[in-house]
C-alpha positions as CSV (number, residue, x, y, z in Angstrom):
1,M,84.1,69.9,99.6
2,N,86.6,67.2,98.7
3,R,84.1,65.8,96.2
4,V,83.7,69.2,94.6
5,L,87.4,69.9,94.4
6,G,88.0,66.5,92.9
7,D,85.5,67.0,90.1
8,K,87.2,68.5,87.1
9,R,83.9,69.7,85.7
10,A,83.1,71.5,89.0
11,I,86.5,73.2,89.0
12,L,86.0,74.3,85.4
13,L,82.6,75.6,86.2
14,L,83.9,77.6,89.2
15,L,87.1,78.9,87.7
16,G,86.0,79.1,84.0
17,P,84.3,82.5,84.2
18,A,87.1,84.1,86.1
19,L,89.7,82.7,83.8
20,L,87.8,83.9,80.8
21,V,87.5,87.4,82.1
22,Y,91.2,87.4,83.1
23,S,92.2,86.2,79.6
24,V,90.1,88.8,77.8
25,V,91.1,91.7,80.0
26,M,94.7,90.8,80.7
27,L,96.3,88.1,78.6
28,M,94.9,89.0,75.2
29,P,96.0,92.7,75.4
30,M,99.4,91.5,76.5
31,L,99.8,89.1,73.6
32,W,98.4,91.8,71.2
33,S,100.9,94.3,72.5
34,L,103.7,91.7,72.1
35,G,102.7,91.3,68.5
36,Y,102.9,95.0,67.9
37,T,106.6,95.0,68.7
38,L,107.2,93.5,65.2
39,F,105.4,96.3,63.4
40,S,105.7,100.1,63.0
41,G,102.8,102.5,62.7
42,S,99.3,102.8,64.2
43,V,95.6,102.0,63.4
44,V,95.4,105.4,61.7
45,T,98.5,105.2,59.4
46,G,98.5,101.4,59.1
47,F,101.1,98.9,60.2
48,T,104.4,98.0,58.5
49,W,106.3,94.8,59.3
50,V,109.8,95.7,60.7
51,G,110.8,92.5,62.4
52,L,113.3,93.1,65.2
53,D,114.1,96.7,64.2
54,N,112.1,98.1,67.2
55,F,114.4,96.2,69.6
56,Q,117.5,97.4,67.8
57,K,116.2,101.0,68.0
58,L,115.5,100.5,71.7
59,F,119.1,99.7,72.5
60,T,120.4,102.7,70.5
61,D,117.8,105.4,71.3
62,P,119.2,108.1,73.5
63,A,115.7,109.0,74.7
64,A,115.1,105.5,75.9
65,R,118.4,105.4,77.7
66,E,117.7,108.7,79.4
67,A,114.2,107.5,80.4
68,L,115.6,104.2,81.7
69,L,118.2,106.0,83.9
70,F,115.5,108.3,85.3
71,T,113.2,105.4,86.0
72,L,115.9,103.5,87.9
73,K,116.9,106.6,89.8
74,Y,113.3,107.4,90.7
75,A,112.6,103.8,91.7
76,V,115.6,103.5,94.0
77,V,115.1,106.9,95.7
78,I,111.3,106.6,96.1
79,T,111.4,103.0,97.3
80,I,114.0,103.8,99.9
81,G,112.0,106.8,101.0
82,Q,108.6,105.1,101.1
83,V,109.8,102.0,102.9
84,T,112.1,103.8,105.3
85,V,109.6,106.5,106.3
86,G,106.8,103.9,106.4
87,Y,108.8,101.6,108.7
88,G,109.7,104.5,110.9
89,L,106.1,105.5,111.3
90,A,105.1,101.9,111.9
91,L,107.7,101.7,114.7
92,L,106.2,104.9,116.1
93,Y,102.7,103.5,116.0
94,V,103.7,100.3,117.8
95,F,106.2,101.3,120.4
96,F,105.3,104.9,121.2
97,L,101.8,105.9,120.3
98,R,100.3,102.3,120.7
99,K,96.5,102.6,121.3
100,A,96.6,106.3,120.6
101,S,97.9,105.8,117.1
102,A,94.6,105.3,115.4
103,T,94.0,109.0,114.8
104,I,97.6,109.6,113.7
105,R,97.4,106.6,111.3
106,T,94.2,108.0,109.8
107,L,95.7,111.5,109.3
108,V,98.9,110.1,107.8
109,F,97.0,107.7,105.5
110,F,94.7,110.5,104.2
111,P,97.0,111.7,101.3
112,V,96.8,108.1,99.9
113,V,93.2,108.6,99.0
114,L,93.6,112.1,97.5
115,P,93.4,112.4,93.7
116,T,96.8,112.5,92.0
117,V,96.0,115.7,90.1
118,A,94.9,117.5,93.3
119,V,98.1,116.6,95.0
120,S,100.2,117.6,92.0
121,L,98.4,121.0,91.8
122,L,99.0,121.4,95.6
123,F,102.8,120.8,95.2
124,Q,102.9,123.1,92.1
125,K,101.5,125.9,94.2
126,F,103.9,125.1,97.1
127,F,107.0,125.3,94.9
128,E,105.8,127.9,92.5
129,F,108.4,130.3,91.2
130,A,106.5,132.5,88.8
131,P,104.2,134.3,88.2
132,Q,103.6,134.1,92.0
133,T,105.9,133.0,94.7
134,G,104.9,129.8,96.4
135,P,105.2,129.2,100.2
136,V,108.5,127.4,99.8
137,N,110.2,130.2,97.9
138,A,108.6,132.7,100.2
139,L,110.2,131.0,103.1
140,L,113.6,131.0,101.4
141,E,113.3,134.7,100.7
142,A,112.2,135.3,104.3
143,V,115.5,133.8,105.6
144,G,117.6,135.7,103.2
145,L,118.0,133.1,100.4
146,H,117.2,133.3,96.8
147,A,114.0,131.8,95.4
148,V,114.5,128.7,93.3
149,D,112.9,127.7,90.1
150,W,112.1,124.2,91.3
151,F,110.6,123.1,87.9
152,G,113.2,124.8,85.8
153,T,115.9,122.1,86.0
154,A,115.6,118.3,86.0
155,G,117.6,118.0,89.2
156,T,115.3,120.2,91.4
157,A,112.1,118.9,89.7
158,F,113.1,115.4,90.5
159,W,113.4,116.1,94.3
160,V,110.0,117.8,94.2
161,I,108.5,114.7,92.6
162,A,110.3,112.5,95.2
163,L,109.0,114.6,98.1
164,M,105.5,114.5,96.7
165,D,105.3,110.8,96.1
166,I,106.9,109.8,99.4
167,W,104.5,112.1,101.2
168,R,101.6,110.7,99.4
169,S,102.4,107.0,100.0
170,M,104.2,106.9,103.4
171,G,100.8,106.4,105.1
172,F,100.1,103.3,103.0
173,Y,103.5,101.7,103.8
174,A,103.2,102.7,107.4
175,V,99.9,100.7,107.7
176,L,101.3,97.8,105.7
177,L,104.4,97.5,107.9
178,Y,102.4,98.2,111.0
179,A,100.4,95.0,110.3
180,G,103.6,93.1,110.3
181,L,105.0,94.7,113.5
182,V,101.9,94.0,115.6
183,D,102.5,90.3,115.0
184,V,105.8,90.4,116.9
185,P,105.1,88.6,120.2
186,D,105.1,90.8,123.2
187,E,106.7,88.1,125.3
188,L,109.7,88.0,123.0
189,L,110.1,91.8,123.2
190,E,109.8,91.8,127.0
191,S,112.4,89.0,127.3
192,A,114.7,91.0,125.1
193,R,114.3,94.1,127.2
194,L,115.1,92.0,130.4
195,D,118.3,90.9,128.7
196,G,119.3,94.6,128.2
197,A,118.1,95.2,124.6
198,A,116.5,98.6,124.1
199,G,116.1,101.2,121.4
200,W,117.9,100.6,118.1
201,R,119.4,97.4,119.4
202,L,116.0,95.9,120.1
203,V,114.8,96.9,116.6
204,R,117.9,95.6,114.9
205,S,118.1,92.3,116.7
206,I,114.5,91.4,117.3
207,V,111.9,93.5,115.5
208,L,113.7,93.8,112.1
209,P,114.3,90.1,111.6
210,L,110.8,89.1,112.6
211,S,109.2,91.8,110.3
212,L,111.5,90.9,107.4
213,P,108.8,89.1,105.3
214,V,106.4,92.0,105.3
215,L,109.4,94.4,104.8
216,V,110.5,92.5,101.7
217,S,106.9,92.5,100.4
218,S,106.7,96.2,100.9
219,I,110.0,96.7,98.9
220,I,108.7,94.5,96.1
221,F,105.4,96.4,96.0
222,S,107.1,99.7,96.1
223,I,109.8,99.0,93.5
224,N,107.2,97.6,91.0
225,G,105.0,100.6,91.5
226,T,107.8,103.1,91.1
227,L,109.2,101.5,88.0
228,K,105.7,101.9,86.5
229,V,105.1,105.5,87.7
230,F,103.1,107.6,85.3
231,D,100.3,109.7,86.7
232,S,102.1,111.7,89.4
233,I,105.0,112.8,87.1
234,Y,102.6,113.5,84.2
235,A,100.4,115.7,86.4
236,L,103.3,117.5,88.2
237,T,105.9,118.1,85.5
238,G,104.6,116.5,82.3
239,G,108.1,114.9,82.0
240,G,109.9,118.2,81.8
241,P,111.8,120.4,81.7
242,G,112.5,119.0,78.3
243,S,112.6,115.2,78.9
244,G,114.5,115.5,82.2
245,T,111.8,113.8,84.3
246,T,110.4,111.4,81.6
247,P,110.1,107.8,82.8
248,L,109.8,104.8,80.5
249,T,106.0,104.8,81.0
250,L,105.6,108.4,79.8
251,L,108.0,107.7,76.9
252,M,105.9,104.7,75.9
253,Y,102.7,106.8,76.1
254,R,104.1,109.6,74.0
255,T,105.6,107.2,71.4
256,S,102.3,105.3,71.0
257,F,99.7,108.1,71.2
258,F,101.6,111.3,70.3
259,Y,103.9,110.0,67.6
260,G,101.6,107.2,66.5
261,D,104.2,104.4,66.7
262,Y,102.4,101.5,68.5
263,G,105.2,99.1,67.7
264,Y,108.0,101.0,69.3
265,G,105.7,102.0,72.2
266,S,104.9,98.3,72.8
267,T,108.6,97.5,72.7
268,I,109.2,100.0,75.5
269,A,106.4,98.4,77.4
270,L,107.9,95.0,77.0
271,A,111.3,96.2,78.2
272,L,109.6,97.8,81.3
273,T,107.8,94.5,82.0
274,I,111.1,92.5,81.8
275,L,112.8,95.1,84.0
276,C,110.1,94.7,86.7
277,L,110.4,90.9,86.6
278,I,114.2,91.0,86.8
279,V,114.1,93.4,89.8
280,T,111.5,91.3,91.6
281,L,113.4,88.1,91.1
282,F,116.6,89.7,92.3
283,I,115.0,90.8,95.5
284,F,113.5,87.4,96.1
285,R,116.8,85.6,95.5
286,A,118.7,88.1,97.7
287,N,116.2,87.6,100.5
288,R,116.3,83.8,100.2
289,R,120.1,83.9,100.3
290,D,120.1,86.0,103.5
291,L,117.6,83.5,105.1
292,T,119.8,80.6,104.1
293,Q,122.9,82.2,105.6
294,D,121.0,82.9,108.8
């Protein structure tokens, strides 16, 4: 094995095909998209050199500013919801259900594998206002409250999106965090219990610090996924009402393929990539600072 790893030709032979596929599938489209940021137009209308005008437009475009604010709001709320609910379920699996948790884990995980369009249609029916009254509004009317047009305003539509995406993904994060919690030594937990630690004190003092690496990984995974959200919002609200639930990804899609401006769409995509990198680096640095202080 050492002879193979020390042979540059063997390394090139083993890694060359994978690097070639990665370059063709990932790197070349990224560089191509980066080049588009200096142009305006599409393959149909032709391209026009605009230099840095797309970047100037990005900083002054009200639609881009609104989409950025929605994306950040969505990312923060959904990440907190996914990781918090997932961590709570993981604690439930480990400390309460234990060996009997396999069935519950499977049931909770099931929404993860459902098609996004199917889940979106389900929630549209649940929160339907007209022409038929969905179960949620029917329940509100049954207790004497007025039915709500959940998709009529950006505020209520956002919370339907949040509820749907947290429900869909909580099983995934529960399993991910469960894998980290089962590695906590039973001897350490038993020793902490003998010292009087129990309940929230046990979780805060022992379980949470030991599961911090997988918790940070879950946060990074969640924040990057939520910043790049597209399919669930497109299927549920289409970015509406108006542009009230339009994230950067949907704005990029519409700009590129509806309005035929590949250059400005690529500029939005580049801004989203930089945003994801900045958020990830911030989380890494904040976690490293906490570990250093400890």
